[in-house]
N, C-alpha and C positions, 0 to 999 in steps of 0.2 A: 503494500500499500503506499501511498504518499504521506509523507510527514509535511504537516503546515504549522508554521511559526508565525505568529502574529508579532509584528514589531512596531512598538511606538514609541516616541520620544517627547519629552514634555520639558517645557521651559517657560519662566516667566515672560511675558511680553508686553507691549504697549498696544492697546486696542482702543477704538473711538467707541464712546457712548455718546450719542447726540453729538453736542458743541465740547463735550469733554474729552479727555485721554485718561485711560485708567490703566495700572498695572495689575495684569491678571494672568492666570496660567492657560496655556493652551498647547497643544500638541505641537512641538516645533515642526516635525515633517508631516503634520497630520498623521497620514499611515502610509507607511512603505508599501503596503499591500501584503497580501498572504504568499509565503513563497512556498514553490512546490517541493520544494528540498530542504531539509534541517539545515541551517547555518552551520559552516565550519568554526574551529577555533584552535588557536595556537597558545600553548603555555609557554612564557617567558620565565626562564629561571637563571641564577648566576649571580654576579655582584655589579658593580656598579656601570660597567660598560655595557651591559643588558639594560640596565635600568636607564641608563642614557646619563651624560653629563655635557653634550654637545651644548654650547650656546644657541639658545633658540632663536637669537636675531641673525644668524650666519647663514641660515637657509630659509627657504621659502616653505612655509607650513603647508602639511597635506591635510587637506579636508575632502572627505569620500564618506557619502552617506551609506556606504556599503562595508565601512571598515568600522566595526565596533569596539569598545573596551568594557571590560567587566568592572565596574565601579559601585560600592555599597550594595551588591547584590543585583544591580541591575546593569542591563547592557545599554550603553548609550554611545552617541557617535565619537569616534577616537577625536582627542585633542592631546596635542603634546605640552607639557611632558604626560606620557602615559603612566609612568609609575611616580610615586609620592614617597618613596622612602626616606628622602631627604629633601630637605627645601631647597637644595641646588640642582635637583633633577632637570634633565633637559631633553636633549635629542638621542634615542637611542636607534638600533638598527630594526627595530620592529615595526615602524611607519612605512619605511621604503619596502621593507619584506611584503606587508599586506597590500601596499599599492601595486606591487608586482604581481602579487596573488590574484589580485582583483582585474588586472589588464589581462590576465591569463583566463579567468573564469567570469565571464562578463554575467551581469544581473544576480551574482552570487554574493552572499553577505561573509564575512570573516570576521571572528571575535578575537581580540587579544585578552590574554589573562596574564596581568602584571603580577609576577612575585618574585621579582629578583630583589636581592638585598646589597648595597653599597657596603663594601668592606670584608665580605663575608667569605670564607675559607671553605674549603672542601669538607673540613671536619663539621662545619656548622651545617652542611647539608646531610649530615648522618640521617638515617631514617627515624630515630628516635628525636630528633631535634626540632624544634619551634619551625625553622624554614620550611623542612621537608613536609611536616604535617600541615603548615598553613597551605603551601601549594596545592596538596592533594586534596584539601578541603575546599579551596577555590575552583580547582580544575572539575573536581566531582559536581560542584554546583554549576558551573558553566555547561558540564555536559548534560544537565538535564534538558538543555535545550539547544545543544549543539554537539557535532561530531568534533572530537580531538582529532586533527590530522597532522600536528607535529609538536616536538618539544624544540626550543631553542635554547642552547646553554651558551653562555660566555663567563669563563670565570678562570682564576688562575694567578692573578697578579698577586694576592695573598701567599700562595704557595709557590711563589718563585724565588725562594731563597732558603738557607739553612737545610738544603737535601731535602726539603718536602716533597719532591717530584718522584722520589723513590717509591712511594705507595700511592701515587695518585691515580694511577692506572685501576688498582684493586679499589680504591675507595669510590671513583667513578664509576665501577663495573656494578658495585654493589647499589648504587643509587639509581642508576639507570633502570637496573633490572627490576627494583624496588616500586619506581614510578610506574613502569609498565604495568608489573603485576597489582598493583594498589588501582590502578584506574582500569584495569581491564582492556588494555590495548597492547598486547604482546608484540606487535610488528609496528607500533607506531613510529614513525622516521625521529630520530634523534639528532639534532645537528650541532655541532661543537664548533664554537669560533676560535681560532688561533690568536696569540697574544702579539701586539705590535711591535715591530722592529724598533720602534723608538724607545722602548723599556730599556731600563739599565744606564742610562744616560745622565738624565737631569733631574732636577727638583725630585718630586713625590715618588717618580719612577726609578730613581736611582737604584734603590735596593732591591729592585726586580733582577738580580744579576742571572738567575737561573731561568729566565722564561723561555729560552730555547730549549731547554730542558722538559719543560712543562708543555711546549709544543708537540715535541716530539713524541710525547705519552698521549696528546689529545689526538694524534695523527695514528700512532699507533692502535689505540682504543677504535677509531674509526674503521680501520683497515680490517681489524680482526672480530668486528662484531656485525651481525646483519642490521640492515637499516640503519646504521651509524654513519655520519658523513663530516667531514672535517671542511671547515672553510677558512681559507688563509687570511693572516691579517697583516701580509706584506703590503705596502705601500700605502698603508694608513697612516696618519698623522694625529697628533696630540694636540690639546690644549697647552697652553703655556706650563701647567701643572707637570707636565712629562708623564702621566699616567692615564689620564682619561682621553679617549678617542674622541678627536673634534666632530663638529655637525657634518660637516661635509664629507668627512671619512665616514662617519656612521651610516649617511644616505647611502654610499657605495657598500658598504658593509652588508646592509639589508639585502642588496640585489644578490650580492654574493650568496647569502644564506638562502634566498629565493631559489637560485641557479642550483645549488646543492639538493634543495628540496624537489624541484621541477626535475631534474636529470637523474635524480637518485644515485649521484656520485659526489666524490671530492672535488673541491674546488682547491687547486693548489697553486694558483696564481691569479693574480688581478685579471678582470675580464678585459678583453679586446673591445676598445671604445667604450669603456666603463662610464667616463663623464657624460658621455651622448645618451648612454642607458638611462642614467640616473634623471637627466633632463626629460627625456621623453616620457620617461616612467612618473615622474612626480608632478611635471607640470601641465596638469590636465584641465580641461576646460571644466569648470564649475557648474554644477546644476542650479536650478532656482533654490531647491532646498538648501543647499550647501552656501549658496550666496545669502539667504535669509539665516543661515545660523552665524556666518560670518558678521553680519551685520549687526544681529541681536548680541553677539560675543563682544564686538567691538564698543556698542553702546553701553552695555553692563559695565566693561572697563573704563568707560567714560572717554573713549577715544574717537567717538564720531556723535553727531547731534541728531536730537529729535527728529529733525527732518530727513535726515539721511535714512534713518531707521524704518520711519513710517513709508518712505517709498517702496521698501521691500514688502510691507505689510497691506498694500492696496489690494 
């Protein structure tokens, strides 16, 4: 049979009441309609470079009414930052991954399940720990209305020193198998991202002197386990802090994650024409619903006028 999922968004908005203007609640996108197929979802786990620390102002925002995120137990239209693990959360790889997925799956929806935690080590993702249990809880909740199609992992900076790479493979293996078993998705693709070559050189990244050894373990894991794929972090660049991937590189990283997902293979080098791929992927023509969302967002933030926002509500 067919699975039908109603999707509705609500937001506060200004509406006319005779000669007055009132603030009220209304369905922001009215109703996106009944979907013939259950929406898809993607679990995001790891540490700060999955959560995202790219500066918001450095890239164009991605708005797509078919990309949702789980927040407060509800699916809502994605807006960055997707994670709120820290007040400095910003651009991560998930938005461009989701946009690329939508480009390949017209008229279908994908929901992002943000569960990454900045600064977390592989030990903190043990199956008895809060991070693992929280991610399982969120994923199970999301799976009530979606089919989980991938788990994206980026972590390792916290384990790039003091010989911690030596048992990284074993710990990752236990975690991956536990996620798949707990969620009942034994073959779900698990995609691991490599650490950037800017590490070990400056600022907060200076201590990550064994990042290449962690990368070797990540690649080895992907090569030795079914439905696991590695995505290189080569030619990605950091913020001035020397540890967090910058916004433009995060957009490219998300495209690489999608390439691994789509082709079911490792991405061992940067993609040919990567910058152009990102531009084509992320600079889409916005729908009326998306324009309304952006207008209301800007008005709520005090960045445009009442007259401007009312133009979209006519």
